[in-house]
Each structure stands twice: as structure tokens, then as C-alpha cells.
DOVODO-321975 format. One record per residue (C-alpha): x, z, y; residue in one letter; residue number from 0. Coordinates in Angstrom, 3 decimals. Example, Ala and Ser with C-alpha at 12.3 -4.5 7.8 and 13.67 -1.06 7.14 Angstrom:
<rs>
@X->12.300&Z->7.800&Y->-4.500&code->a&pos->0
@X->13.670&Z->7.140&Y->-1.060&code->s&pos->1
</rs>
This chain:
<rs>
@X->31.666&Z->-26.075&Y->-1.344&code->x&pos->0
@X->29.965&Z->-23.070&Y->0.235&code->x&pos->1
@X->26.387&Z->-21.953&Y->0.666&code->x&pos->2
@X->25.341&Z->-24.849&Y->2.849&code->x&pos->3
@X->21.596&Z->-24.804&Y->2.312&code->x&pos->4
@X->18.685&Z->-22.791&Y->1.011&code->x&pos->5
@X->16.190&Z->-23.766&Y->-1.620&code->x&pos->6
@X->12.892&Z->-22.015&Y->-1.107&code->x&pos->7
@X->9.349&Z->-22.073&Y->-2.357&code->x&pos->8
@X->6.871&Z->-22.886&Y->0.367&code->x&pos->9
@X->4.071&Z->-20.330&Y->0.166&code->x&pos->10
@X->0.521&Z->-21.623&Y->-0.324&code->x&pos->11
@X->-1.362&Z->-22.605&Y->2.832&code->x&pos->12
@X->1.828&Z->-22.629&Y->4.891&code->x&pos->13
@X->2.645&Z->-25.521&Y->7.243&code->x&pos->14
@X->5.105&Z->-27.938&Y->5.729&code->x&pos->15
@X->8.627&Z->-27.462&Y->6.947&code->x&pos->16
@X->12.100&Z->-28.420&Y->5.872&code->x&pos->17
@X->12.465&Z->-31.224&Y->3.339&code->x&pos->18
@X->10.907&Z->-31.439&Y->-0.106&code->x&pos->19
@X->13.773&Z->-31.218&Y->-2.556&code->x&pos->20
@X->12.604&Z->-34.415&Y->-4.246&code->x&pos->21
@X->12.970&Z->-36.345&Y->-0.971&code->x&pos->22
@X->16.665&Z->-35.462&Y->-0.625&code->x&pos->23
@X->17.673&Z->-37.130&Y->-3.862&code->x&pos->24
@X->20.076&Z->-35.873&Y->-6.502&code->x&pos->25
@X->22.202&Z->-32.834&Y->-5.656&code->x&pos->26
@X->25.066&Z->-31.436&Y->-7.729&code->x&pos->27
@X->23.727&Z->-27.892&Y->-7.396&code->x&pos->28
@X->20.566&Z->-28.863&Y->-9.299&code->x&pos->29
@X->22.629&Z->-29.003&Y->-12.474&code->x&pos->30
@X->23.892&Z->-25.430&Y->-12.124&code->x&pos->31
@X->22.552&Z->-22.647&Y->-14.320&code->x&pos->32
@X->21.684&Z->-20.635&Y->-11.188&code->x&pos->33
@X->19.350&Z->-23.297&Y->-9.781&code->x&pos->34
@X->17.855&Z->-24.211&Y->-13.144&code->x&pos->35
@X->17.245&Z->-20.516&Y->-13.845&code->x&pos->36
@X->15.718&Z->-19.938&Y->-10.392&code->x&pos->37
@X->13.312&Z->-22.857&Y->-10.837&code->x&pos->38
@X->12.437&Z->-21.700&Y->-14.339&code->x&pos->39
@X->11.889&Z->-18.114&Y->-13.204&code->x&pos->40
@X->9.372&Z->-19.365&Y->-10.664&code->x&pos->41
@X->7.686&Z->-21.712&Y->-13.112&code->x&pos->42
@X->8.266&Z->-24.794&Y->-11.007&code->x&pos->43
@X->10.126&Z->-28.094&Y->-11.167&code->x&pos->44
@X->12.570&Z->-29.550&Y->-8.664&code->x&pos->45
@X->10.050&Z->-32.354&Y->-7.981&code->x&pos->46
@X->7.363&Z->-29.931&Y->-6.791&code->x&pos->47
@X->6.301&Z->-30.313&Y->-3.151&code->x&pos->48
@X->6.597&Z->-26.546&Y->-2.823&code->x&pos->49
@X->10.348&Z->-26.618&Y->-3.518&code->x&pos->50
@X->11.984&Z->-27.160&Y->-0.142&code->x&pos->51
@X->15.539&Z->-27.316&Y->1.108&code->x&pos->52
@X->16.876&Z->-26.384&Y->4.509&code->x&pos->53
@X->20.406&Z->-26.395&Y->5.884&code->x&pos->54
@X->22.126&Z->-23.054&Y->6.378&code->x&pos->55
@X->21.882&Z->-21.927&Y->9.966&code->x&pos->56
@X->18.191&Z->-22.807&Y->10.036&code->x&pos->57
@X->17.113&Z->-20.130&Y->7.570&code->x&pos->58
@X->15.112&Z->-18.368&Y->10.281&code->x&pos->59
@X->12.521&Z->-21.116&Y->9.734&code->x&pos->60
@X->11.985&Z->-20.007&Y->6.138&code->x&pos->61
@X->8.824&Z->-17.890&Y->5.840&code->x&pos->62
@X->9.591&Z->-14.212&Y->5.226&code->x&pos->63
@X->7.569&Z->-14.142&Y->2.013&code->x&pos->64
@X->9.226&Z->-17.261&Y->0.573&code->x&pos->65
@X->11.462&Z->-16.981&Y->-2.466&code->x&pos->66
@X->14.869&Z->-18.428&Y->-1.548&code->x&pos->67
@X->18.199&Z->-19.289&Y->-3.116&code->x&pos->68
@X->21.413&Z->-20.206&Y->-1.253&code->x&pos->69
@X->23.052&Z->-23.329&Y->-2.698&code->x&pos->70
@X->26.320&Z->-25.192&Y->-2.118&code->x&pos->71
@X->26.324&Z->-28.841&Y->-1.045&code->x&pos->72
@X->28.949&Z->-31.533&Y->-0.787&code->x&pos->73
@X->29.522&Z->-33.034&Y->2.665&code->x&pos->74
@X->27.415&Z->-36.100&Y->1.784&code->x&pos->75
@X->24.620&Z->-33.943&Y->0.394&code->x&pos->76
@X->24.617&Z->-31.789&Y->3.535&code->x&pos->77
@X->24.110&Z->-34.912&Y->5.661&code->x&pos->78
@X->21.186&Z->-36.018&Y->3.476&code->x&pos->79
@X->19.570&Z->-32.587&Y->3.722&code->x&pos->80
@X->19.933&Z->-32.605&Y->7.522&code->x&pos->81
@X->18.417&Z->-36.092&Y->7.756&code->x&pos->82
@X->15.484&Z->-35.293&Y->5.492&code->x&pos->83
@X->14.761&Z->-31.936&Y->7.106&code->x&pos->84
@X->14.619&Z->-33.440&Y->10.596&code->x&pos->85
@X->10.996&Z->-34.299&Y->11.362&code->x&pos->86
@X->10.450&Z->-38.012&Y->11.743&code->x&pos->87
@X->7.733&Z->-39.395&Y->13.894&code->x&pos->88
@X->4.771&Z->-40.659&Y->11.928&code->x&pos->89
@X->5.169&Z->-44.047&Y->13.602&code->x&pos->90
@X->8.742&Z->-44.369&Y->12.323&code->x&pos->91
@X->7.742&Z->-43.389&Y->8.803&code->x&pos->92
@X->4.769&Z->-45.756&Y->8.819&code->x&pos->93
@X->7.111&Z->-48.569&Y->9.892&code->x&pos->94
@X->9.261&Z->-47.790&Y->6.854&code->x&pos->95
@X->6.186&Z->-47.752&Y->4.646&code->x&pos->96
@X->5.188&Z->-51.206&Y->5.880&code->x&pos->97
@X->8.619&Z->-52.474&Y->4.838&code->x&pos->98
@X->8.148&Z->-50.828&Y->1.464&code->x&pos->99
@X->6.974&Z->-53.989&Y->-0.266&code->x&pos->100
@X->10.584&Z->-55.228&Y->-0.174&code->x&pos->101
@X->12.000&Z->-51.977&Y->-1.570&code->x&pos->102
@X->12.912&Z->-51.721&Y->-5.227&code->x&pos->103
@X->14.974&Z->-48.522&Y->-5.221&code->x&pos->104
@X->14.235&Z->-45.008&Y->-3.981&code->x&pos->105
@X->10.575&Z->-45.808&Y->-3.360&code->x&pos->106
@X->9.547&Z->-42.364&Y->-4.621&code->x&pos->107
@X->11.864&Z->-40.785&Y->-2.048&code->x&pos->108
@X->10.215&Z->-42.842&Y->0.676&code->x&pos->109
@X->6.763&Z->-41.690&Y->-0.446&code->x&pos->110
@X->7.924&Z->-38.049&Y->-0.433&code->x&pos->111
@X->9.450&Z->-38.433&Y->3.034&code->x&pos->112
@X->6.298&Z->-40.020&Y->4.412&code->x&pos->113
@X->4.122&Z->-37.286&Y->2.973&code->x&pos->114
@X->6.480&Z->-34.587&Y->4.303&code->x&pos->115
@X->6.273&Z->-36.188&Y->7.754&code->x&pos->116
@X->2.493&Z->-35.831&Y->7.664&code->x&pos->117
@X->1.328&Z->-39.276&Y->6.578&code->x&pos->118
@X->-1.743&Z->-38.737&Y->4.364&code->x&pos->119
@X->-1.609&Z->-40.055&Y->0.797&code->x&pos->120
@X->-4.398&Z->-42.637&Y->1.338&code->x&pos->121
@X->-2.502&Z->-44.069&Y->4.334&code->x&pos->122
@X->0.708&Z->-44.245&Y->2.273&code->x&pos->123
@X->-1.142&Z->-46.183&Y->-0.423&code->x&pos->124
@X->-2.658&Z->-48.495&Y->2.195&code->x&pos->125
@X->0.676&Z->-49.249&Y->3.872&code->x&pos->126
@X->2.694&Z->-49.678&Y->0.683&code->x&pos->127
@X->0.163&Z->-51.330&Y->-1.576&code->x&pos->128
@X->0.886&Z->-48.698&Y->-4.239&code->x&pos->129
@X->-1.824&Z->-47.497&Y->-6.567&code->x&pos->130
@X->-3.539&Z->-44.557&Y->-4.800&code->x&pos->131
@X->-3.445&Z->-42.577&Y->-8.060&code->x&pos->132
@X->0.350&Z->-42.975&Y->-8.202&code->x&pos->133
@X->0.709&Z->-41.909&Y->-4.575&code->x&pos->134
@X->-1.549&Z->-38.936&Y->-5.268&code->x&pos->135
@X->0.601&Z->-37.925&Y->-8.219&code->x&pos->136
@X->3.735&Z->-37.991&Y->-6.073&code->x&pos->137
@X->2.213&Z->-36.140&Y->-3.135&code->x&pos->138
@X->0.145&Z->-33.517&Y->-4.950&code->x&pos->139
@X->1.420&Z->-29.979&Y->-5.096&code->x&pos->140
</rs>
């Protein structure tokens, strides 16, 4: 493994870019003392919408004032990061949300992805049938 991605904290009032860490799913690097210490030092949790991940080579997209940490990824994790960081069209994400009612696993990841793509929380709740309060909890930052 090498430094294959960057974790960073999205500054307030900055357009959403990259993928929310929570949308990528579990990563081995999250269990390292370096990542745990970095999150702790910034007083945030891995599930925060402000914690983003972006593949190495795209670090020019990271805002200059953003706190960042290079992290290693496995090959499978790198693919997931690339997929999540690639903007999806709202139509595609809404189509996934409509199919949500048949989903029993990774539904929180789907909600995070939809929100990261720009689907507003009330629309997510409408399409999925989830409790709007629950959607708000997952999409608030």
C-alpha cells in the first residue's frame, strides 16, 4: 500500500467535492493510529460530512485551506474511492433512491451518496420513504 488518497476536512461554506468518507464504506486506514489521531485532533468523526476522501493525483481539487492527510488504500478500496468521488448525475442517484425500498444493506451509504451528489434531504426522504428526521441526521454536517 502507498499513499493512494487524501482525507481532508471540507472548509465551511465550500462547495461539496470528492466523496464523504462515510459514503466510501470501511477502509483499513481508518483503524490506524495516524487517522484516528488526525480525526481526534480536529474534533471530528469519520462519519462527518466534512470528512472527505479523494484519490491521489486529484489533490489539486482540495481547497488550499483544508486540513489533509495522505492515506494508503488497498486496490479494492482505491476503486471504491474513485467510484464515490466521481460525480453522479442526480437522475442516476434518484433512480437508485427509488429502488431503495428493496435495499436492506448499505442504505446509509446510499443516502450519503445521494446527498453528496446534490439530492436534497427532503427529496431523499420522499424517494426512499425513510423518516425525514433520520435522513436529516445522516445528511447534516
